[in-house]
MIZA-675921 format. One record per atom (N, C-alpha, C): x, y, z. Coordinates in steps of 0.05 Angstrom, whole numbers, padded with zeros to 5 digits, always signed. Each point is the difference from the previous one (the first is absolute). Layout:
<nodes>
XYZ ...
</nodes>
This chain:
<nodes>
+00017-00023+00002 -00021+00024-00001 +00023+00027-00004 +00022-00001+00019 +00019+00017-00003 +00005+00012-00028 +00007-00025-00014 +00007+00013-00033 -00022+00008-00015 -00024-00010+00011 -00026+00016-00018 +00000+00025+00006 +00006+00011+00033 -00001+00022+00003 +00020+00025-00019 +00020-00014+00008 +00026+00011-00019 -00010+00013-00027 -00012-00029-00014 -00008+00014-00027 -00024+00015-00003 -00020-00001+00018 -00017+00018+00000 +00008+00029+00007 +00016-00004+00025 +00010+00030+00002 +00014+00016-00009 +00020-00017-00019 +00018+00014-00017 -00020+00010-00026 -00016-00016-00010 -00012+00008-00022 -00021+00025+00001 -00016-00009+00021 -00022+00024+00005 +00002+00020+00023 +00007-00012+00025 -00009+00012+00020 +00026+00026+00008 +00028-00014-00003 +00024+00012+00003 +00006+00012-00030 -00013+00000-00021 +00011+00007-00029 +00018+00022+00000 +00027+00000-00008 +00022+00017+00001 -00008+00028-00007 -00018+00000-00024 -00008+00024-00017 -00026+00010+00016 -00019-00012-00002 -00026+00009+00010 -00006+00004+00033 +00012-00016+00020 +00003+00004+00025 +00027+00016+00012 +00018-00009-00007 +00020+00015+00011 +00016+00023-00014 -00011+00000-00027 +00005+00025-00018 +00038-00004-00005 +00004-00020-00007 +00033+00003-00003 -00004-00009-00031 +00020+00003-00024 -00002+00000-00022 -00018+00010-00014 -00007+00021+00010 -00021+00021-00022 +00012+00008-00021 +00028+00003-00010 +00010+00008-00022 +00000-00015-00023 +00002-00024+00002 -00008-00022-00022 -00023-00002-00002 -00016+00001+00016 -00035-00007+00001 -00014+00028-00019 +00018+00024+00012 -00013+00023-00021 +00008-00004-00032 +00028-00008+00006 +00011+00009-00029 +00000-00017-00020 -00004-00031+00007 -00003-00026-00016 -00024-00008-00001 -00023+00011+00014 -00022-00003-00005 -00022+00008-00026 +00018+00003-00019 -00022+00012-00019 -00004-00012-00018 +00005-00029-00004 +00001-00017-00021 +00000-00034+00025 -00020-00016-00007 -00003-00025+00011 +00034-00014-00008 +00005-00005-00020 +00016-00019-00015 +00029+00015+00019 +00001+00020+00004 +00030+00008+00012 -00009+00004+00027 -00018+00002+00012 -00008-00004+00031 +00004-00028+00009 -00007-00017-00020 +00006-00035+00011 +00025-00005-00004 +00019+00008-00024 +00027+00003+00002 +00015+00004+00023 -00009+00028+00014 +00015+00016+00017 -00010-00022+00024 -00027-00006+00001 -00005-00023+00027 +00017-00022-00002 +00000-00013-00026 +00011-00027+00005 +00039+00003+00011 +00011+00026-00011 +00028+00002+00010 -00001+00012+00033 -00019+00006+00006 +00002+00009+00030 -00009-00029+00014 -00025-00015-00006 -00002-00022+00013 +00028-00020-00003 +00018+00000-00022 +00027-00011+00004 +00016+00008+00021 +00002+00027-00008 +00021+00012+00018 -00002-00002+00028 -00031+00005+00012 -00009-00009+00022 +00007-00026+00012 -00003-00014-00010 -00003-00029+00009 +00029-00005+00002 +00017+00001-00020 +00034-00006+00009 +00009+00016+00013 -00006+00024-00003 +00009+00021+00029 -00003-00014+00023 -00029-00006+00006 -00005-00008+00025 +00016-00027+00004 +00008-00016-00011 +00017-00023+00005 +00029+00012+00009 +00014+00016-00021 +00026+00008+00008 -00002+00016+00022 -00017+00026-00001 +00009+00015+00028 -00007-00012+00021 -00018-00020+00003 -00005-00016+00028 +00024-00012+00005 +00018-00012-00021 +00025-00011+00008 +00019+00020+00001 +00005+00022-00007 +00013+00016+00007 -00001+00014+00023 -00027+00002+00011 -00006+00012+00024 +00005-00020+00022 +00004-00026-00006 +00013-00022+00019 +00029+00008+00004 +00015+00009-00021 +00027-00003+00001 +00005+00027+00018 -00014+00023-00008 +00005+00023+00014 -00007-00005+00030 -00019-00016+00005 -00007-00001+00027 +00021-00015+00013 +00014-00020-00010 +00012-00016+00015 +00035+00016+00001 +00002+00016-00017 +00032+00016-00004 -00010+00026+00014 -00025+00006+00011 -00007+00015+00019 -00003+00032-00012 +00001+00008-00024 +00000+00019-00023 -00030+00003-00011 -00017-00011+00015 -00030+00007-00009 -00008+00027-00010 +00020+00025+00005 -00007+00030-00004 +00006-00001-00025 +00013-00013-00022 +00007+00004-00025 -00027-00016-00018 -00018-00007+00020 -00020-00016-00023 -00013+00015-00014 -00007+00025+00003 -00015+00013-00030 +00025+00000-00024 +00019+00006+00008 +00020+00006-00018 +00004-00030-00014 -00002-00027+00007 +00003-00026-00005 -00019-00002-00018 -00022+00007+00015 -00021-00010-00020 -00008+00019-00023 +00009+00020-00003 -00002+00018-00026 +00020-00016-00021 +00022-00011+00015 +00023-00005-00020 -00012-00029-00012 -00017-00013+00014 -00012-00025-00010 -00018+00001-00019 -00015+00027+00011 -00026+00006-00027 +00011+00007-00030 +00022+00015+00007 +00011+00012-00021 +00009-00019-00024 +00010-00019+00017 +00020-00022-00023 -00024-00014-00008 -00017-00003+00012 -00029-00023-00008 -00016+00018-00021 +00000+00033-00003 -00016+00013-00022 +00019+00002-00018 +00035-00001+00005 +00011-00002-00030 -00004-00030-00011 -00010-00017+00012 -00002-00023-00009 -00025-00004-00020 -00016+00017+00016 -00027-00006-00016 -00001+00020-00024 +00014+00022+00004 +00002+00022-00026 +00016-00018-00015 +00017-00013+00001 +00020-00014-00023 -00024-00025-00016 -00011-00009+00015 -00016-00021-00007 -00024+00011-00017 -00011+00020+00009 -00026+00016-00012 +00017+00011-00029 +00022+00015+00001 +00003+00004-00021 +00012-00012-00021 +00007-00028+00010 +00007-00020-00020 -00025-00016-00011 -00018-00007+00013 -00023-00016-00006 -00034+00016-00010 +00006+00024+00012 -00024+00022-00007 +00010+00028-00003 +00013+00011-00027 +00005+00016+00007 -00027+00025-00003 -00018-00009-00011 -00026+00024-00001 -00007-00001+00028 -00007-00014+00021 -00003+00000+00025 +00022+00016+00017 +00026-00007-00016 +00028+00021+00017 -00006+00025-00008 -00012+00010-00027 +00002+00029+00004 -00031+00014+00003 -00017-00015+00009 -00027+00003+00006 +00005+00007+00027 +00016-00013+00019 +00010+00005+00026 +00015+00024+00004 +00016+00009-00015 +00017+00020-00008 +00015+00000+00026 +00003+00028+00018 +00017+00006+00024 -00013-00016+00020 -00025-00011+00003 -00017-00010+00025 +00014-00031+00004 +00017-00006-00016 +00013-00028+00003 +00017-00001+00017 +00022+00019-00002 +00020+00000+00014 -00006+00018+00028 -00025+00013-00005 -00008+00007+00033 -00011-00019+00015 -00005-00026-00013 -00009-00021+00025 +00023+00002+00017 +00026+00002-00004 +00019-00002+00016 +00000+00022+00029 -00012+00018-00003 -00007+00029+00012 -00033-00003+00014 -00017-00026-00008 -00020-00002+00007 -00007-00008+00027 -00012+00024+00014 -00003-00005+00034 -00018-00029+00005 -00014-00003-00021 -00014-00026+00006 +00017-00025+00003 +00022-00004-00019 +00009-00021+00001 +00026+00000+00025 +00007+00020+00002 +00016+00008+00030 -00014-00008+00023 -00028+00007+00000 -00015-00003+00020 -00009-00029+00002 -00008-00014-00013 +00000-00028+00005 +00019-00018+00007 +00025+00014-00005 +00031-00013+00009 -00001+00007+00026 -00005+00025+00015 +00001+00003+00022 -00023-00004+00017 -00027-00012-00008 -00014-00009+00013 +00012-00036+00000 +00001-00011-00014 +00006-00025-00002 +00025-00008+00029 +00014+00017+00005 +00020+00000+00017 -00012+00013+00025 -00018+00016+00008 -00006+00011+00022 -00007-00019+00024 +00009-00002+00021 -00004-00017+00023 -00031+00001+00004 -00013+00014+00008 -00023+00010+00001 -00021-00023-00016 +00006-00008-00029 -00015-00017-00016 +00009-00018+00002 +00026-00006+00007 +00012-00035+00008 -00004-00019-00027 +00000+00010-00018 +00004-00015-00026 +00022-00019+00005 -00002-00022-00016 +00021-00019-00006 +00003-00003-00028 +00022-00014-00008 +00006+00007-00034 -00026-00001-00020 -00010-00025+00009 -00024-00006-00023 -00024+00028+00005 +00000+00005+00022 -00026+00023+00005 +00007+00023-00006 +00029+00010-00006 +00011+00019-00010 -00002+00001-00031 +00006-00028-00013 +00000+00000-00028 -00031+00005-00011 -00022-00013+00014 -00026+00000+00001 -00007+00028+00003 +00006+00009+00022 -00002+00037-00004 +00014+00012-00022 +00024-00006-00002 +00006+00017-00028 -00015-00002-00025 -00007-00024-00009 -00014-00011-00020 -00022+00013-00004 -00016-00007+00024 -00030+00010-00005 -00006+00029+00006 +00023+00012+00011 -00003+00030+00000 +00009+00015-00029 +00016-00015-00013 +00000+00006-00034 -00025-00007-00014 -00010-00020+00012 -00035-00001-00015 -00015+00020+00004 +00005+00009+00031 -00017+00017-00001 +00001+00024-00008 +00030+00010-00006 +00008+00022-00015 -00007+00003-00031 +00000-00032-00015 -00006+00001-00020 -00033-00004-00007 -00011-00002+00019 -00033+00003+00001 -00004+00021+00001 +00009+00023+00015 -00008+00029+00001 +00008+00014-00023 +00023-00003-00010 +00017+00014-00029 -00023-00007-00016 -00005-00028-00009 -00018-00012-00025 -00022+00013+00003 -00020+00002+00028 -00027+00007+00003 +00006+00036-00009 +00019+00016+00012 +00001+00019-00008 -00001+00007-00032 +00025-00017-00014 -00006+00000-00026 -00023-00001-00015 -00006-00019+00012 -00031-00006-00014 -00012+00024+00002 -00009+00010+00022 -00022+00028+00010 +00016+00023-00022 +00024+00000+00000 +00009+00020-00016 -00004+00005-00029 +00004-00026-00009 -00010-00007-00028 -00026+00005-00008 -00022-00005+00023 -00024+00007-00008 -00006+00034+00004 +00012+00013+00018 +00001+00023+00007 +00005+00024-00023 +00016-00010-00020 +00004+00009-00023 -00020+00007-00015 -00015-00016-00007 -00024-00002-00013 -00028+00010+00014 +00006+00010+00024 -00027+00008+00018 -00003+00026-00002 -00016+00005+00004 -00015+00033+00003 +00006+00014+00025 +00026+00011+00004 +00006+00008+00019 +00006+00033+00006 -00009+00015+00020 +00002+00029-00008 +00029+00009+00000 +00002+00016-00010 +00024+00013-00011 +00022+00002+00020 -00007+00013+00021 +00023+00005+00032 +00007-00030+00010 -00016-00025-00006 +00012-00028+00009 +00011-00010-00017 +00004+00005-00032 +00010-00018-00017 +00024-00005+00003 +00015-00020-00007 +00024-00011+00007 +00010-00003+00031 +00018+00008+00008 +00014-00009+00030 -00023+00000+00016 -00014+00025+00009 -00022+00005+00020 -00013-00028-00001 -00019+00001-00022 -00019-00030+00004 +00011-00025+00003 +00031-00002-00002 +00017-00024+00008 +00005+00003+00024 +00003+00024+00016 +00006+00000+00031 -00028-00011+00011 -00026+00013-00008 -00022-00004+00008 -00009-00031-00001 +00008-00015-00021 -00005-00026-00006 +00019-00019+00016 +00019+00013+00006 +00023-00018+00020 -00015+00001+00037 -00009+00025+00000 -00007+00002+00030 -00025-00017+00006 -00011-00003-00027 -00030-00017+00009 +00013-00030-00006 +00013-00009-00013 +00011-00022+00000 +00014-00005+00031 +00019+00014+00009 +00008+00003+00030 -00018-00011+00021 -00031+00020-00004 -00015-00004+00025 -00015-00027-00009 -00001-00012-00022 -00012-00025-00003 +00025-00023+00004 +00015+00005+00008 +00022-00026+00005 -00004+00005+00036 +00000+00027+00012 -00003+00001+00020 -00020-00021+00014 -00027-00003-00014 -00021-00019+00003 +00018-00033+00013 +00013-00001-00020 +00012-00028+00011 +00012-00004+00020 +00009+00023+00023 +00013-00003+00022 -00024-00017+00018 -00021-00001-00003 -00016-00015+00016 +00000-00032-00011 +00017-00007-00017 -00001-00035-00004 +00017-00010+00021 +00019+00008+00008 +00024-00009+00019 -00011+00011+00033 
</nodes>
């Protein structure tokens, strides 16, 4: 049951974008088309999942050596290396997606949602073991993907909607994001 709580919590209740407001830059920047949003989401799922395992192991070493104060720097280095790997793979196998993601792909390195999941996984109050940390990383990425793809779908529909001039573009995007955030808050009653 603990694993189910972690999965549902990561996707819906503690969604990094819509509940914790982390990772807003790619959420608003890449969510114009569903295909690029899905590509970004898959890249974030991969980075969060692998980073969860590696940063968990790195943290064990940092604690063993008594240098846990460099945790954030170590985690950013791990995440940066993983993002470079993802960038190389996407550029090689999907140049169209690579061009669509543009500057937002390297920005996964500084995406606070990715760093946030790595820090949550090693926070003693959560008490995650390696499997729980991995599940939290993967399904936090799934929650990120769900939010960004939903927003992309909404934005694609809004382009063809009759919206007052003052709300067109970015303002209506922020309104839609706030309504999505309120909707996701209702999932808090599930756990």
